[in-house]
Structure formats: structure tokens, C-alpha cells
C-alpha positions in Angstrom: 62.7 59.0 135.4 64.8 61.3 133.8 67.4 60.8 131.4 71.0 62.4 131.8 72.3 64.3 128.8 75.7 63.6 128.1 78.4 65.7 129.1 78.9 68.2 126.3 82.4 67.3 124.1 84.6 70.3 123.2 86.2 70.5 119.7 89.7 70.9 121.9 88.5 67.9 124.0 88.6 65.5 120.3 92.2 66.9 119.5 93.5 65.8 122.8 91.9 62.5 123.2 92.9 61.8 118.9 96.8 62.9 119.9 96.4 61.2 123.7 95.1 57.8 121.7 98.4 58.4 119.2 100.7 58.9 122.1 99.5 55.6 123.8 99.7 53.5 120.8 103.0 54.6 120.1 104.1 53.5 123.5 102.3 51.0 124.0 104.1 49.3 120.7 107.4 49.9 122.1 107.8 52.7 118.7 110.3 55.8 119.6 110.2 57.4 116.4 106.2 57.0 115.9 106.3 58.5 119.8 108.4 61.8 118.4 106.3 62.1 115.3 103.7 63.7 117.3 105.8 66.4 118.4 106.9 69.9 116.4 110.5 69.9 115.0 111.0 72.4 118.0 109.2 70.7 121.0 110.4 70.2 124.2 110.0 67.6 127.1 110.2 67.8 130.2 110.8 63.4 131.7 109.7 62.7 135.3 113.0 62.1 136.0 113.5 66.4 135.1 115.5 65.6 132.5 114.8 67.9 129.6 114.9 67.2 125.8 114.9 69.0 122.4 113.5 68.8 119.2 111.5 65.8 117.6 114.4 63.7 117.3 115.7 64.2 121.0 112.4 62.9 121.9 112.4 60.1 119.8 115.4 59.0 120.7 115.0 59.1 124.3 111.8 57.4 124.3 112.9 54.3 121.8 116.3 54.0 124.6 113.5 53.9 127.6 111.0 51.2 125.2 114.3 49.2 124.8 115.5 49.1 128.2 114.3 50.6 131.5 110.5 50.4 129.9 110.5 47.4 127.6 106.9 45.8 127.3 105.5 48.4 129.2 102.4 49.5 128.7 100.7 53.1 129.4 96.9 54.7 129.8 96.1 58.1 128.6 93.4 59.9 130.1 92.6 63.1 129.2 91.6 65.7 132.5 90.8 68.7 130.8 91.3 71.1 128.2 91.5 74.7 127.7 92.0 76.2 124.2 94.1 79.3 124.9 94.0 80.9 121.1 93.2 79.8 117.7 95.4 76.4 117.5 96.5 76.5 120.8 95.3 74.2 122.7 97.1 73.2 127.0 96.3 69.2 128.0 96.4 67.8 131.0 96.2 64.2 131.7 96.9 61.1 133.8 98.6 58.3 132.8 98.8 55.1 134.2 102.4 53.2 133.6 102.5 49.3 133.9 106.0 48.3 133.8 107.0 44.0 134.3 110.5 45.4 134.8 112.9 48.2 135.6 112.8 51.0 138.3 109.4 51.6 137.6 108.2 47.7 138.2 104.6 47.9 138.7 102.0 50.7 138.8 103.1 54.2 138.4 100.7 57.2 138.0 102.3 60.3 136.3 100.5 64.0 135.7 101.7 65.4 131.7 101.0 68.4 131.1 101.4 69.8 127.0 100.7 72.7 124.9 99.2 71.3 121.5 99.5 73.7 118.3 97.9 73.8 115.1 100.1 74.2 112.0 98.9 73.8 108.4 95.9 72.1 109.6 97.8 69.5 111.6 98.4 69.5 115.5 101.4 68.7 117.2 103.0 68.8 120.5 105.0 71.9 121.2 105.9 71.0 124.8 105.5 68.3 126.8 106.0 68.3 131.5 105.5 64.8 132.7 105.1 64.8 137.0 105.5 61.4 138.3 103.1 60.9 140.9 104.2 57.1 142.3 103.5 54.5 142.9 99.4 52.7 142.7 
């Protein structure tokens, strides 16, 4: 019986998994400022409802607001689907996110697909843009 070689992991995959893990941890702690800190100062964010936030502070405040209300106590699991390095220091990341919410308009389990552009500035990776799309209930 032959051994199956593990799938190769690119440098972009490593970066993407780190960013997704930090986003997931800050979401699951209900920490809006930590969630927002992952974003560039001038980042943009399109929510599952189509709302458009501009800037790290707006992204942090928006998440702090939902963590305190409609998404209080929710758990989000973020799975890397694909990465693509489109230029040195620029990576596009696609993830599947599964939200489990105990209350609110998304009570239950729901999936979303998210596309984010990561940029490396001064050796640090930040999110420049995110677009979320609700897939539906699970």
C-alpha cells in the first residue's frame, strides 16, 4: 500500500489561514475592535445584507454592534477554500463561513461565502476588502 502525500501548502495558504483564524477567534470572543484591527485603515467591507462599510473603525464598530445584539453569543467557523497571489504582497482569499447563532434573525446555522483581498504593508498582512454573501440555512 502506497503513502498518500499531503497536499502542498503555499505561502499564500499559510497567510490566509492565519488571518482567518484570527478573525474567527475575535468573532467568537465577540470582540469588535479585535475583528476590525485585522483590516487596513481604509479597508472596505460588504456585509451579507449588502451594507457597505468604509474604514477599519467602521468595520470594528459594525461588528461590535452585531456582537452585542443580533449576533450575541454566535460562533463563526471559517474554512479556507482558495487562495491566489495576484501580485507580490497581494492575496485573494475565498472562505466558507458557518455561523451558529443562538438568537436573532440568523438563529440556527447559516453558511456564507467570503472573498477578501489581503495586502502586505511593512511586513504585516491586513485585509483591504471583504465581500460576504449569505448562502443560506444549513
